[in-house]
C-alpha positions in Angstrom: 26.4 9.1 -22.0 24.0 9.0 -19.1 20.3 9.0 -20.1 17.5 10.3 -17.8 15.8 7.2 -16.8 12.5 7.7 -14.9 11.9 5.9 -11.5 14.1 3.6 -9.5 15.3 0.3 -10.6 15.7 -1.3 -7.0 18.1 -3.9 -8.3 15.2 -5.8 -10.2 14.2 -6.5 -13.6 10.7 -4.9 -14.6 8.5 -7.6 -13.8 10.0 -8.4 -10.5 10.1 -4.5 -9.6 6.3 -4.4 -10.8 5.4 -7.3 -8.3 7.5 -5.8 -5.4 5.5 -2.6 -5.7 2.3 -4.2 -5.9 2.9 -6.2 -2.7 4.2 -3.2 -0.9 1.0 -1.3 -1.8 -1.1 -4.4 -0.8 0.7 -4.7 2.7 0.4 -0.8 3.3 -3.4 -0.9 2.6 -3.9 -3.9 4.5 -2.0 -3.0 7.6 -2.0 0.8 7.5 1.7 0.8 7.7 4.9 -0.8 6.7 8.5 -0.8 7.6 10.7 -0.9 4.7 13.9 0.7 2.9 13.9 4.3 2.1 14.3 3.7 -1.7 11.5 1.3 -1.7 9.2 3.8 0.3 10.1 6.5 -1.9 9.0 4.5 -4.8 5.7 3.2 -3.2 4.5 6.4 -1.8 3.8 8.2 -5.1 2.0 5.3 -6.5 -0.2 4.9 -3.4 -1.1 8.7 -3.7 -1.8 8.3 -7.5 -4.3 5.3 -6.8 -6.1 7.0 -4.2 -6.3 9.9 -6.3 -7.6 7.8 -9.2 -10.1 5.9 -6.7 -11.6 9.3 -5.7 -13.1 9.9 -9.3 -15.4 7.1 -8.4 -16.0 6.3 -12.3 -16.0 2.9 -14.1 -12.9 3.7 -15.7 -11.2 4.6 -12.5 -12.4 1.5 -11.1 -11.1 -0.6 -13.7 -7.7 1.3 -13.6 -7.0 0.6 -9.8 -7.9 -2.9 -10.4 -5.4 -3.2 -13.1 -2.7 -1.4 -11.1 -3.3 -3.8 -8.1 -3.1 -6.8 -10.4 -6.9 -7.6 -10.0 -6.8 -7.9 -6.3 -10.4 -7.4 -5.2 -9.6 -7.4 -1.6 -7.1 -4.5 -1.8 -9.2 -2.5 -4.1 -12.5 -3.1 -1.7 -10.4 -1.6 1.1 -9.3 1.3 -1.1 -12.8 2.2 -2.2 -14.6 1.5 0.9 -12.4 2.9 3.5 -9.6 5.0 2.1 -11.5 7.1 -0.4 -13.9 8.4 2.2 -11.2 8.8 4.8 -9.1 11.2 2.3 -12.2 12.7 0.5 -11.5 16.2 1.7 -7.7 15.9 1.3 -6.2 17.0 -2.1 -3.1 15.0 -1.9 -0.3 13.8 0.3 -2.0 10.5 1.8 1.2 8.7 3.1 4.3 9.9 5.2 7.5 8.6 5.8 9.2 8.4 9.3 12.8 7.7 9.4 14.2 4.8 11.7 17.7 3.9 12.7 19.8 2.2 9.8 19.6 -1.6 9.7 22.4 -3.4 11.5 23.1 -6.1 8.7 23.8 -3.8 5.8 23.5 -0.3 7.1 20.4 0.3 4.8 18.2 3.4 5.5 14.9 2.2 7.0 11.7 4.0 7.2 8.0 3.5 8.1 5.6 4.3 5.5 2.1 5.1 6.6 -1.1 6.7 6.0 -1.5 10.3 7.4 -4.8 9.3 9.0 -5.3 5.8 10.6 -7.5 3.4 9.0 -10.4 2.2 11.2 -10.4 -1.5 11.6 -13.6 -3.4 11.2 -13.7 -7.2 11.5 -14.6 -9.1 8.2 -16.7 -12.1 7.9 -13.5 -14.3 7.3 -11.7 -12.9 10.3 -14.9 -13.6 12.5 -15.0 -17.2 11.2 -11.2 -17.8 12.2 -11.8 -16.3 15.7 -14.8 -18.7 16.1 -12.8 -21.6 14.9 -10.0 -20.7 17.3 -12.2 -20.7 20.1 -13.8 -24.0 19.4 -10.4 -25.7 19.3 -9.4 -24.2 22.8 -12.4 -25.8 24.5 
């Protein structure tokens, strides 16, 4: 008998699937868009929308919940609270979009680009500035 199981398995065990979703969320928040398979994008998109909606509440409980769902990744959570929440303050939902691409040639998998509806404004962090300074010193 078929049971109605919630969510996609993505050919992984529970812990591996959770780690995959966290890493895809982290990559999406860091880079603004990612190229992945359609099944993974359809799994990650609602998770990102729920995280941003939760972060928009700006309570201590919401902050703790976002940290927990990201695996206590402070860098990603900081970007969500500092850049994404103000950017999507007036938008009630639908923070991500999926753009179809041609199928992958190796295994014919459906490929998509998952990106935010609005572009994240990039600002250099202190560590990036230090790395650029180090690179300049080496080239001299």
